[in-house]
TORPA-4810 file (N, C-alpha, C, O; in nm, 3 decimals):
<nodes>
NODE_1_2.164_4.452_-1.894_2.071_4.373_-1.972_2.104_4.224_-1.970_2.015_4.142_-1.953_M
NODE_2_2.233_4.188_-1.988_2.265_4.046_-1.986_2.237_3.983_-1.850_2.202_3.865_-1.844_P
NODE_3_2.250_4.059_-1.740_2.224_4.000_-1.609_2.075_3.969_-1.592_2.040_3.870_-1.527_S
NODE_4_1.987_4.051_-1.649_1.843_4.023_-1.644_1.811_3.898_-1.724_1.727_3.818_-1.683_I
NODE_5_1.876_3.880_-1.835_1.856_3.761_-1.919_1.903_3.636_-1.845_1.837_3.532_-1.851_L
NODE_6_2.015_3.645_-1.777_2.067_3.531_-1.701_1.971_3.496_-1.587_1.943_3.379_-1.563_I
NODE_7_1.922_3.597_-1.516_1.827_3.574_-1.407_1.700_3.511_-1.461_1.645_3.420_-1.399_I
NODE_8_1.652_3.557_-1.575_1.530_3.502_-1.636_1.550_3.355_-1.674_1.460_3.273_-1.654_A
NODE_9_1.667_3.322_-1.728_1.696_3.183_-1.767_1.703_3.094_-1.643_1.649_2.984_-1.643_V
NODE_10_1.769_3.140_-1.537_1.781_3.063_-1.413_1.644_3.041_-1.351_1.612_2.929_-1.312_V
NODE_11_1.562_3.147_-1.343_1.427_3.135_-1.288_1.344_3.038_-1.372_1.271_2.955_-1.318_V
NODE_12_1.355_3.048_-1.503_1.282_2.958_-1.593_1.325_2.813_-1.571_1.240_2.723_-1.568_T
NODE_13_1.454_2.790_-1.556_1.504_2.654_-1.531_1.454_2.600_-1.398_1.415_2.483_-1.388_L
NODE_14_1.455_2.683_-1.295_1.406_2.640_-1.164_1.258_2.605_-1.171_1.215_2.502_-1.120_I
NODE_15_1.180_2.691_-1.235_1.036_2.664_-1.250_1.015_2.535_-1.330_0.929_2.454_-1.295_V
NODE_16_1.092_2.516_-1.434_1.080_2.396_-1.517_1.112_2.270_-1.435_1.040_2.170_-1.444_L
NODE_17_1.219_2.274_-1.356_1.255_2.159_-1.272_1.143_2.130_-1.171_1.108_2.014_-1.151_V
NODE_18_1.088_2.233_-1.109_0.980_2.214_-1.012_0.857_2.154_-1.079_0.798_2.059_-1.027_V
NODE_19_0.819_2.206_-1.193_0.701_2.156_-1.264_0.720_2.011_-1.307_0.631_1.928_-1.289_V
NODE_20_0.835_1.981_-1.365_0.860_1.843_-1.410_0.865_1.746_-1.292_0.813_1.635_-1.300_L
NODE_21_0.928_1.787_-1.184_0.934_1.702_-1.065_0.795_1.682_-1.006_0.759_1.570_-0.969_T
NODE_22_0.718_1.789_-0.998_0.582_1.779_-0.944_0.499_1.681_-1.028_0.429_1.596_-0.973_Y
NODE_23_0.505_1.695_-1.159_0.428_1.606_-1.247_0.471_1.460_-1.231_0.387_1.370_-1.234_N
NODE_24_0.601_1.437_-1.214_0.651_1.301_-1.194_0.596_1.245_-1.063_0.554_1.129_-1.058_K
NODE_25_0.596_1.324_-0.958_0.546_1.279_-0.828_0.396_1.250_-0.833_0.349_1.155_-0.771_L
NODE_26_0.321_1.332_-0.906_0.177_1.308_-0.920_0.154_1.174_-0.991_0.068_1.097_-0.949_V
NODE_27_0.228_1.147_-1.097_0.214_1.020_-1.168_0.247_0.902_-1.078_0.176_0.801_-1.078_K
NODE_28_0.353_0.914_-1.001_0.391_0.806_-0.911_0.288_0.786_-0.800_0.256_0.673_-0.765_L
NODE_29_0.238_0.895_-0.745_0.135_0.885_-0.641_0.010_0.816_-0.696_-0.051_0.733_-0.629_R
NODE_30_-0.028_0.850_-0.817_-0.145_0.787_-0.879_-0.122_0.639_-0.905_-0.214_0.559_-0.894_N
NODE_31_0.002_0.603_-0.939_0.033_0.460_-0.957_0.022_0.386_-0.825_-0.025_0.272_-0.822_R
NODE_32_0.066_0.447_-0.716_0.053_0.385_-0.585_-0.095_0.365_-0.551_-0.134_0.258_-0.506_V
NODE_33_-0.175_0.467_-0.574_-0.320_0.457_-0.547_-0.384_0.349_-0.633_-0.470_0.274_-0.586_D
NODE_34_-0.343_0.341_-0.758_-0.396_0.238_-0.847_-0.354_0.099_-0.801_-0.434_0.005_-0.803_N
NODE_35_-0.229_0.084_-0.759_-0.182_-0.046_-0.711_-0.260_-0.089_-0.587_-0.295_-0.207_-0.573_A
NODE_36_-0.289_0.005_-0.498_-0.369_-0.028_-0.379_-0.510_-0.070_-0.422_-0.567_-0.164_-0.366_W
NODE_37_-0.565_-0.001_-0.520_-0.699_-0.036_-0.569_-0.701_-0.177_-0.627_-0.800_-0.249_-0.611_S
NODE_38_-0.594_-0.216_-0.694_-0.588_-0.351_-0.750_-0.585_-0.457_-0.640_-0.646_-0.563_-0.653_Q
NODE_39_-0.514_-0.427_-0.531_-0.516_-0.518_-0.416_-0.657_-0.524_-0.360_-0.709_-0.632_-0.331_I
NODE_40_-0.719_-0.409_-0.347_-0.853_-0.401_-0.290_-0.954_-0.482_-0.372_-1.041_-0.547_-0.315_D
NODE_41_-0.941_-0.479_-0.503_-1.031_-0.556_-0.590_-1.017_-0.706_-0.560_-1.117_-0.776_-0.548_V
NODE_42_-0.894_-0.753_-0.548_-0.873_-0.895_-0.521_-0.917_-0.933_-0.380_-0.972_-1.041_-0.358_Q
NODE_43_-0.893_-0.844_-0.284_-0.937_-0.872_-0.147_-1.089_-0.876_-0.140_-1.145_-0.957_-0.066_L
NODE_44_-1.156_-0.790_-0.215_-1.302_-0.792_-0.218_-1.353_-0.921_-0.280_-1.452_-0.979_-0.234_Q
NODE_45_-1.284_-0.966_-0.383_-1.322_-1.093_-0.445_-1.311_-1.206_-0.343_-1.398_-1.293_-0.336_R
NODE_46_-1.203_-1.204_-0.265_-1.186_-1.306_-0.162_-1.298_-1.297_-0.060_-1.353_-1.399_-0.018_R
NODE_47_-1.331_-1.175_-0.019_-1.440_-1.157_0.078_-1.573_-1.209_0.023_-1.654_-1.264_0.097_L
NODE_48_-1.594_-1.193_-0.106_-1.718_-1.241_-0.168_-1.723_-1.394_-0.173_-1.832_-1.451_-0.168_D
NODE_49_-1.609_-1.459_-0.183_-1.606_-1.605_-0.190_-1.627_-1.671_-0.054_-1.679_-1.782_-0.046_L
NODE_50_-1.587_-1.604_0.051_-1.586_-1.666_0.184_-1.724_-1.710_0.232_-1.736_-1.821_0.283_I
NODE_51_-1.831_-1.629_0.218_-1.962_-1.678_0.265_-2.004_-1.809_0.198_-2.060_-1.897_0.263_P
NODE_52_-1.978_-1.822_0.068_-2.013_-1.945_-0.002_-1.931_-2.062_0.050_-1.982_-2.173_0.066_N
NODE_53_-1.804_-2.036_0.077_-1.717_-2.141_0.130_-1.764_-2.184_0.269_-1.771_-2.303_0.299_L
NODE_54_-1.796_-2.088_0.353_-1.843_-2.117_0.489_-1.971_-2.199_0.484_-1.984_-2.296_0.558_V
NODE_55_-2.065_-2.161_0.399_-2.191_-2.235_0.389_-2.169_-2.377_0.341_-2.235_-2.470_0.389_E
NODE_56_-2.079_-2.395_0.248_-2.050_-2.530_0.199_-1.990_-2.616_0.310_-2.027_-2.732_0.327_T
NODE_57_-1.896_-2.558_0.384_-1.831_-2.632_0.492_-1.928_-2.659_0.606_-1.923_-2.766_0.668_V
NODE_58_-2.017_-2.564_0.634_-2.113_-2.579_0.744_-2.195_-2.706_0.733_-2.221_-2.773_0.833_K
NODE_59_-2.234_-2.740_0.613_-2.316_-2.858_0.593_-2.247_-2.987_0.633_-2.313_-3.086_0.666_G
NODE_60_-2.115_-2.988_0.630_-2.040_-3.109_0.661_-1.981_-3.109_0.803_-1.956_-3.214_0.861_Y
NODE_61_-1.959_-2.991_0.856_-1.883_-2.980_0.981_-1.959_-2.903_1.087_-1.916_-2.796_1.130_T
NODE_62_-2.070_-2.955_1.128_-2.155_-2.885_1.225_-2.084_-2.856_1.356_-2.113_-2.754_1.419_A
NODE_63_-1.991_-2.941_1.399_-1.924_-2.919_1.527_-1.798_-2.831_1.515_-1.728_-2.815_1.615_H
NODE_64_-1.769_-2.776_1.401_-1.654_-2.687_1.381_-1.701_-2.541_1.380_-1.647_-2.457_1.309_E
NODE_65_-1.801_-2.513_1.460_-1.865_-2.382_1.464_-1.767_-2.270_1.498_-1.774_-2.162_1.438_K
NODE_66_-1.676_-2.293_1.591_-1.583_-2.189_1.636_-1.493_-2.141_1.521_-1.472_-2.021_1.505_E
NODE_67_-1.442_-2.233_1.443_-1.356_-2.196_1.329_-1.434_-2.112_1.229_-1.383_-2.012_1.178_T
NODE_68_-1.558_-2.152_1.202_-1.640_-2.078_1.106_-1.677_-1.940_1.158_-1.682_-1.843_1.082_L
NODE_69_-1.702_-1.930_1.288_-1.734_-1.799_1.347_-1.615_-1.705_1.342_-1.630_-1.587_1.311_E
NODE_70_-1.495_-1.757_1.371_-1.375_-1.675_1.364_-1.355_-1.621_1.222_-1.319_-1.505_1.202_K
NODE_71_-1.378_-1.706_1.125_-1.363_-1.666_0.985_-1.465_-1.558_0.949_-1.432_-1.462_0.879_L
NODE_72_-1.587_-1.574_0.995_-1.692_-1.476_0.968_-1.660_-1.342_1.034_-1.681_-1.236_0.974_T
NODE_73_-1.608_-1.346_1.156_-1.570_-1.223_1.226_-1.453_-1.155_1.155_-1.452_-1.033_1.139_I
NODE_74_-1.356_-1.234_1.113_-1.240_-1.177_1.041_-1.285_-1.111_0.911_-1.233_-1.005_0.874_A
NODE_75_-1.380_-1.172_0.843_-1.434_-1.113_0.720_-1.502_-0.980_0.750_-1.482_-0.882_0.678_R
NODE_76_-1.582_-0.975_0.857_-1.650_-0.852_0.895_-1.549_-0.743_0.930_-1.570_-0.626_0.897_A
NODE_77_-1.441_-0.780_0.997_-1.337_-0.682_1.030_-1.273_-0.624_0.905_-1.239_-0.505_0.902_N
NODE_78_-1.258_-0.704_0.802_-1.203_-0.655_0.675_-1.297_-0.553_0.612_-1.253_-0.449_0.564_C
NODE_79_-1.423_-0.585_0.613_-1.522_-0.497_0.553_-1.530_-0.364_0.629_-1.550_-0.259_0.567_I
NODE_80_-1.516_-0.368_0.761_-1.532_-0.250_0.844_-1.403_-0.173_0.870_-1.406_-0.072_0.941_N
NODE_81_-1.292_-0.216_0.815_-1.164_-0.147_0.837_-1.171_-0.006_0.781_-1.222_0.016_0.671_A
NODE_82_-1.119_0.090_0.858_-1.126_0.231_0.818_-0.997_0.285_0.758_-0.999_0.389_0.692_N
NODE_83_-0.886_0.218_0.779_-0.760_0.268_0.727_-0.684_0.153_0.662_-0.720_0.036_0.677_S
NODE_84_-0.580_0.188_0.590_-0.500_0.086_0.522_-0.435_-0.008_0.624_-0.430_-0.129_0.602_A
NODE_85_-0.386_0.047_0.736_-0.322_-0.039_0.836_-0.424_-0.132_0.902_-0.393_-0.249_0.928_S
NODE_86_-0.545_-0.083_0.929_-0.650_-0.169_0.985_-0.686_-0.278_0.884_-0.709_-0.393_0.922_E
NODE_87_-0.692_-0.242_0.758_-0.726_-0.339_0.653_-0.621_-0.448_0.643_-0.653_-0.566_0.630_R
NODE_88_-0.494_-0.407_0.649_-0.385_-0.506_0.642_-0.394_-0.603_0.760_-0.382_-0.724_0.741_V
NODE_89_-0.416_-0.551_0.880_-0.428_-0.635_0.999_-0.547_-0.730_0.987_-0.536_-0.849_1.017_E
NODE_90_-0.659_-0.678_0.943_-0.779_-0.761_0.927_-0.759_-0.869_0.820_-0.803_-0.982_0.837_A
NODE_91_-0.692_-0.834_0.711_-0.666_-0.931_0.605_-0.572_-1.041_0.654_-0.586_-1.157_0.617_E
NODE_92_-0.477_-1.003_0.738_-0.387_-1.105_0.795_-0.464_-1.201_0.884_-0.437_-1.321_0.883_N
NODE_93_-0.561_-1.149_0.962_-0.644_-1.236_1.046_-0.731_-1.327_0.959_-0.750_-1.445_0.990_Q
NODE_94_-0.781_-1.272_0.850_-0.863_-1.351_0.759_-0.781_-1.463_0.696_-0.829_-1.576_0.683_L
NODE_95_-0.661_-1.434_0.658_-0.573_-1.535_0.600_-0.547_-1.647_0.700_-0.548_-1.765_0.664_T
NODE_96_-0.523_-1.610_0.826_-0.504_-1.712_0.930_-0.630_-1.796_0.948_-0.622_-1.917_0.965_A
NODE_97_-0.746_-1.731_0.945_-0.873_-1.803_0.958_-0.896_-1.900_0.844_-0.946_-2.011_0.865_G
NODE_98_-0.859_-1.860_0.724_-0.873_-1.951_0.609_-0.780_-2.072_0.625_-0.816_-2.184_0.591_L
NODE_99_-0.661_-2.047_0.678_-0.568_-2.157_0.703_-0.627_-2.257_0.801_-0.615_-2.378_0.782_G
NODE_100_-0.691_-2.206_0.907_-0.756_-2.294_1.005_-0.870_-2.372_0.940_-0.888_-2.491_0.965_Q
NODE_101_-0.946_-2.304_0.856_-1.058_-2.369_0.789_-1.010_-2.485_0.703_-1.068_-2.594_0.706_L
NODE_102_-0.904_-2.462_0.627_-0.856_-2.569_0.540_-0.792_-2.682_0.620_-0.789_-2.796_0.574_F
NODE_103_-0.741_-2.652_0.739_-0.693_-2.759_0.827_-0.809_-2.846_0.873_-0.798_-2.969_0.877_S
NODE_104_-0.920_-2.783_0.909_-1.040_-2.855_0.952_-1.091_-2.944_0.839_-1.133_-3.057_0.862_V
NODE_105_-1.089_-2.892_0.719_-1.143_-2.964_0.603_-1.069_-3.095_0.580_-1.127_-3.191_0.530_V
NODE_106_-0.941_-3.099_0.617_-0.864_-3.221_0.599_-0.925_-3.340_0.673_-0.901_-3.455_0.636_E
NODE_107_-1.002_-3.313_0.776_-1.064_-3.421_0.855_-1.194_-3.473_0.792_-1.254_-3.566_0.846_S
NODE_108_-1.237_-3.416_0.684_-1.365_-3.451_0.622_-1.346_-3.491_0.475_-1.356_-3.407_0.386_Y
NODE_109_-1.318_-3.619_0.451_-1.293_-3.664_0.313_-1.411_-3.636_0.218_-1.391_-3.604_0.101_P
NODE_110_-1.534_-3.649_0.270_-1.649_-3.625_0.182_-1.658_-3.478_0.141_-1.705_-3.446_0.032_E
NODE_111_-1.613_-3.388_0.228_-1.612_-3.246_0.194_-1.502_-3.217_0.093_-1.522_-3.138_0.000_L
NODE_112_-1.387_-3.280_0.111_-1.276_-3.258_0.020_-1.309_-3.302_-0.122_-1.246_-3.255_-0.217_K
NODE_113_-1.405_-3.390_-0.137_-1.443_-3.436_-0.271_-1.568_-3.367_-0.324_-1.612_-3.396_-0.435_S
NODE_114_-1.628_-3.276_-0.245_-1.747_-3.204_-0.286_-1.712_-3.107_-0.400_-1.620_-3.027_-0.388_N
NODE_115_-1.787_-3.115_-0.509_-1.759_-3.034_-0.627_-1.766_-2.884_-0.599_-1.679_-2.809_-0.642_T
NODE_116_-1.869_-2.842_-0.526_-1.881_-2.699_-0.494_-1.763_-2.652_-0.410_-1.706_-2.546_-0.434_N
NODE_117_-1.726_-2.734_-0.310_-1.614_-2.695_-0.225_-1.485_-2.687_-0.307_-1.408_-2.592_-0.292_F
NODE_118_-1.462_-2.785_-0.391_-1.340_-2.785_-0.472_-1.334_-2.664_-0.564_-1.228_-2.604_-0.583_L
NODE_119_-1.448_-2.628_-0.622_-1.452_-2.509_-0.709_-1.423_-2.382_-0.629_-1.346_-2.297_-0.673_A
NODE_120_-1.486_-2.371_-0.512_-1.461_-2.253_-0.427_-1.317_-2.248_-0.380_-1.256_-2.141_-0.376_L
NODE_121_-1.263_-2.362_-0.344_-1.125_-2.367_-0.299_-1.030_-2.327_-0.413_-0.932_-2.256_-0.390_Q
NODE_122_-1.060_-2.371_-0.533_-0.979_-2.332_-0.649_-0.986_-2.182_-0.677_-0.885_-2.118_-0.705_G
NODE_123_-1.107_-2.127_-0.669_-1.124_-1.982_-0.688_-1.049_-1.904_-0.581_-0.983_-1.804_-0.610_E
NODE_124_-1.059_-1.950_-0.458_-0.992_-1.883_-0.347_-0.840_-1.890_-0.364_-0.769_-1.793_-0.339_L
NODE_125_-0.792_-2.004_-0.404_-0.648_-2.021_-0.426_-0.599_-1.929_-0.537_-0.494_-1.866_-0.525_S
NODE_126_-0.675_-1.921_-0.644_-0.640_-1.831_-0.755_-0.640_-1.685_-0.708_-0.552_-1.608_-0.745_S
NODE_127_-0.739_-1.649_-0.628_-0.748_-1.514_-0.576_-0.631_-1.483_-0.484_-0.575_-1.374_-0.488_T
NODE_128_-0.593_-1.579_-0.400_-0.478_-1.560_-0.311_-0.351_-1.535_-0.391_-0.269_-1.451_-0.353_E
NODE_129_-0.334_-1.606_-0.502_-0.218_-1.583_-0.588_-0.219_-1.442_-0.644_-0.116_-1.375_-0.650_D
NODE_130_-0.338_-1.397_-0.686_-0.350_-1.261_-0.739_-0.322_-1.156_-0.632_-0.256_-1.056_-0.659_K
NODE_131_-0.373_-1.180_-0.511_-0.347_-1.087_-0.400_-0.197_-1.078_-0.374_-0.143_-0.969_-0.357_V
NODE_132_-0.132_-1.192_-0.372_0.012_-1.194_-0.349_0.087_-1.116_-0.456_0.177_-1.037_-0.425_S
NODE_133_0.050_-1.137_-0.581_0.114_-1.065_-0.691_0.087_-0.914_-0.679_0.177_-0.833_-0.699_Y
NODE_134_-0.037_-0.878_-0.647_-0.072_-0.736_-0.638_-0.002_-0.669_-0.520_0.035_-0.551_-0.529_M
NODE_135_0.017_-0.740_-0.411_0.091_-0.684_-0.297_0.235_-0.655_-0.337_0.291_-0.552_-0.301_R
NODE_136_0.294_-0.747_-0.411_0.431_-0.727_-0.457_0.438_-0.607_-0.551_0.529_-0.524_-0.541_Q
NODE_137_0.344_-0.598_-0.641_0.339_-0.485_-0.735_0.320_-0.353_-0.659_0.384_-0.253_-0.691_S
NODE_138_0.232_-0.355_-0.561_0.209_-0.235_-0.478_0.337_-0.192_-0.408_0.374_-0.075_-0.410_Y
NODE_139_0.406_-0.287_-0.346_0.529_-0.254_-0.276_0.636_-0.199_-0.370_0.710_-0.107_-0.334_N
NODE_140_0.644_-0.254_-0.491_0.739_-0.201_-0.589_0.704_-0.056_-0.626_0.792_0.029_-0.638_D
NODE_141_0.576_-0.031_-0.643_0.530_0.103_-0.679_0.554_0.201_-0.565_0.597_0.314_-0.588_T
NODE_142_0.526_0.160_-0.443_0.549_0.245_-0.326_0.698_0.276_-0.313_0.736_0.389_-0.281_V
NODE_143_0.781_0.177_-0.337_0.926_0.199_-0.328_0.970_0.306_-0.429_1.049_0.394_-0.395_M
NODE_144_0.921_0.298_-0.553_0.956_0.399_-0.654_0.908_0.537_-0.611_0.981_0.636_-0.626_R
NODE_145_0.786_0.544_-0.558_0.732_0.673_-0.513_0.814_0.728_-0.397_0.854_0.845_-0.398_F
NODE_146_0.840_0.645_-0.297_0.917_0.691_-0.180_1.058_0.733_-0.221_1.111_0.832_-0.169_N
NODE_147_1.120_0.658_-0.312_1.253_0.698_-0.361_1.247_0.833_-0.430_1.337_0.916_-0.413_N
NODE_148_1.143_0.856_-0.506_1.131_0.983_-0.579_1.115_1.102_-0.485_1.178_1.205_-0.507_A
NODE_149_1.034_1.089_-0.380_1.014_1.204_-0.291_1.132_1.225_-0.196_1.144_1.331_-0.135_I
NODE_150_1.217_1.124_-0.183_1.333_1.137_-0.096_1.459_1.178_-0.173_1.564_1.203_-0.113_Q
NODE_151_1.449_1.185_-0.305_1.564_1.218_-0.389_1.566_1.365_-0.423_1.463_1.433_-0.423_S
NODE_152_1.686_1.414_-0.453_1.703_1.553_-0.494_1.657_1.567_-0.638_1.688_1.478_-0.717_F
NODE_153_1.588_1.668_-0.677_1.548_1.789_-0.608_1.412_1.781_-0.538_1.374_1.874_-0.467_P
NODE_154_1.339_1.669_-0.557_1.204_1.658_-0.502_1.202_1.670_-0.350_1.107_1.722_-0.293_A
NODE_155_1.306_1.623_-0.285_1.311_1.627_-0.139_1.301_1.771_-0.087_1.260_1.792_0.027_V
NODE_156_1.337_1.868_-0.169_1.333_2.008_-0.128_1.192_2.061_-0.111_1.168_2.150_-0.030_L
NODE_157_1.097_2.006_-0.187_0.962_2.063_-0.183_0.849_1.960_-0.184_0.732_1.999_-0.185_F
NODE_158_0.879_1.833_-0.186_0.774_1.730_-0.191_0.680_1.738_-0.070_0.559_1.730_-0.086_A
NODE_159_0.735_1.755_0.047_0.653_1.763_0.168_0.561_1.883_0.167_0.445_1.872_0.209_G
NODE_160_0.609_1.996_0.121_0.526_2.117_0.118_0.417_2.108_0.013_0.318_2.181_0.020_T
NODE_161_0.434_2.021_-0.085_0.334_2.004_-0.190_0.238_1.888_-0.159_0.155_1.851_-0.243_M
NODE_162_0.251_1.831_-0.039_0.156_1.727_0.002_0.195_1.585_-0.033_0.112_1.494_-0.020_G
NODE_163_0.317_1.564_-0.075_0.362_1.427_-0.106_0.426_1.367_0.017_0.531_1.413_0.062_F
NODE_164_0.363_1.264_0.072_0.412_1.199_0.192_0.448_1.055_0.162_0.388_0.991_0.076_E
NODE_165_0.546_1.006_0.234_0.592_0.870_0.217_0.476_0.773_0.243_0.396_0.794_0.334_E
NODE_166_0.469_0.668_0.164_0.366_0.565_0.180_0.425_0.443_0.247_0.545_0.418_0.238_R
NODE_167_0.340_0.367_0.314_0.383_0.245_0.384_0.375_0.126_0.289_0.288_0.119_0.202_S
NODE_168_0.467_0.035_0.308_0.465_-0.089_0.232_0.361_-0.184_0.289_0.324_-0.172_0.406_L
NODE_169_0.314_-0.275_0.209_0.221_-0.378_0.253_0.307_-0.489_0.312_0.376_-0.560_0.239_F
NODE_170_0.302_-0.504_0.444_0.389_-0.600_0.511_0.311_-0.723_0.557_0.192_-0.715_0.588_E
NODE_171_0.381_-0.835_0.559_0.319_-0.960_0.604_0.297_-0.957_0.754_0.363_-0.882_0.826_A
NODE_172_0.205_-1.037_0.800_0.179_-1.048_0.943_0.301_-1.107_1.012_0.378_-1.181_0.951_A
NODE_173_0.318_-1.074_1.138_0.430_-1.127_1.215_0.428_-1.279_1.216_0.533_-1.343_1.217_E
NODE_174_0.309_-1.337_1.217_0.296_-1.483_1.221_0.348_-1.549_1.093_0.376_-1.669_1.092_S
NODE_175_0.360_-1.471_0.984_0.407_-1.528_0.858_0.553_-1.572_0.865_0.595_-1.656_0.786_A
NODE_176_0.630_-1.516_0.958_0.771_-1.552_0.968_0.793_-1.676_1.054_0.905_-1.728_1.060_S
NODE_177_0.688_-1.724_1.121_0.702_-1.843_1.204_0.712_-1.967_1.116_0.645_-1.978_1.013_A
NODE_178_0.795_-2.059_1.158_0.811_-2.182_1.083_0.690_-2.272_1.109_0.657_-2.299_1.224_V
NODE_179_0.623_-2.317_1.002_0.504_-2.401_1.022_0.543_-2.537_1.082_0.649_-2.592_1.053_P
NODE_180_0.454_-2.588_1.166_0.474_-2.719_1.227_0.400_-2.822_1.144_0.281_-2.809_1.118_K
NODE_181_0.473_-2.923_1.105_0.415_-3.028_1.020_0.415_-3.158_1.097_0.517_-3.200_1.152_I
NODE_182_0.297_-3.222_1.101_0.285_-3.351_1.171_0.244_-3.457_1.070_0.159_-3.434_0.983_K
NODE_183_0.306_-3.572_1.083_0.269_-3.685_0.996_0.204_-3.794_1.077_0.166_-3.897_1.022_F
</nodes>
């Protein structure tokens, strides 16, 4: 009789550990999904601002058509991305395109003083700050999730329960290049 009681207690403890671990992993996975959604909200906001910015710049810089077209194409690639990795790549291209656009704007003093342009530039700058913060938050959340599924006891059954390691949001390779400054 005592051996049946011991077996029942051990089985109950094992089931309890599995249930608690599973629930913890579900919460962490949902936090990762939520963090990605927060990035997506800010990226969508940026995408919504770009057409207005392009139209404002177009009126002043008719001969800068190539820069504006690249930016428009990069925006379309963001909208049409099918996976997280495609989205990250497209967003990196869009960020580079915005950098080119703001370089072009430096040559147009009347545009730099345009109220609409300044407001759009301020909104875009604010959005970029939010995107940066949300990317950091996402990476922190992914790290906690990945640590949880790689730690004991979750590592024993996380894969069989559908919990897979998530990728971090990484900067574009061009982000590590030292910028060239000319005076």
